[in-house]
C-alpha positions in Angstrom: -35.3 14.8 26.7 -32.6 16.7 26.1 -30.3 15.2 27.7 -32.1 11.8 26.0 -31.7 13.4 23.0 -28.0 14.8 23.6 -27.0 10.7 24.8 -28.7 9.2 21.7 -26.3 11.5 19.3 -23.2 11.3 20.9 -23.8 6.9 20.7 -24.6 7.1 17.3 -21.6 9.2 16.3 -19.3 6.5 18.7 -20.9 3.5 16.2 -20.8 5.3 12.9 -16.7 6.4 14.1 -16.2 2.5 14.5 -18.2 1.4 11.6 -16.3 3.5 9.8 -13.1 1.9 11.3 -14.3 -1.7 10.3 -14.6 -0.7 7.2 -11.6 0.4 6.3 -10.0 -2.3 8.3 -12.0 -4.8 5.8 -10.5 -3.3 2.7 -7.0 -3.4 3.9 -7.6 -6.7 4.7 -9.2 -7.5 1.5 -6.1 -5.7 -0.3 -3.8 -8.0 2.0 -5.5 -11.1 0.8 -5.5 -9.9 -2.6 -1.6 -9.4 -2.6 -0.4 -12.7 -0.6 -2.9 -14.4 -2.9 -0.7 -12.9 -6.2 2.4 -13.4 -4.9 1.7 -17.3 -4.2 1.8 -17.2 -8.0 4.7 -15.1 -8.8 7.3 -16.9 -10.1 9.7 -14.0 -11.1 11.6 -11.1 -9.2 10.1 -8.8 -11.2 6.4 -10.1 -10.7 6.7 -10.1 -7.1 8.1 -6.4 -7.4 5.2 -5.5 -9.9 2.7 -7.0 -7.3 4.3 -5.5 -4.1 4.1 -1.8 -6.0 0.4 -1.9 -6.7 -0.6 -3.0 -3.3 1.7 0.1 -1.8 0.0 2.4 -4.6 -3.9 1.3 -3.7 -3.6 0.7 -0.3 -1.1 3.7 0.6 -1.2 5.8 -2.5 3.0 4.9 -2.9 4.6 4.6 -5.7 7.8 2.8 -4.8 10.7 0.7 -6.7 12.4 -1.9 -6.1 16.0 -1.8 -6.4 18.9 -4.7 -6.8 22.3 -4.6 -7.7 23.0 -5.5 -11.0 26.6 -7.5 -12.1 28.8 -4.1 -11.8 26.9 -3.9 -8.1 25.0 -0.4 -9.2 21.3 -0.4 -7.8 18.8 -0.8 -10.7 14.9 -0.9 -10.8 13.9 -4.3 -11.0 10.7 -3.9 -12.8 9.1 -1.3 -15.4 7.3 2.2 -14.1 5.4 4.9 -15.6 7.5 7.6 -17.5 6.7 10.0 -14.3 8.3 8.0 -11.7 11.9 9.8 -11.5 14.1 7.4 -9.7 17.0 8.7 -10.9 17.1 11.1 -7.7 16.5 8.8 -5.6 19.5 6.5 -6.2 21.7 8.3 -4.4 19.2 8.3 -1.3 18.9 4.3 -1.8 22.7 3.4 -1.5 23.0 5.3 1.7 
């Protein structure tokens, strides 16, 4: 009976782990679907940057900025960002 209980417990733990992995995959797939749907309706670079920023923040807890060169060739953020997002320190790294 002990062997049966150990085997059952081990199989149950394996099923729980597989269910958690499937749930995570489902959430990621749903998030990517929503991003693709939003990107299909984006008309400007600013809208595209905001959609991608929101997806990366929601999916991976990353706050990112899309930097494109302006008329003088200087990198500038495309979209507006939260006040606490410090981009000045990252511009030198982005130029590399």
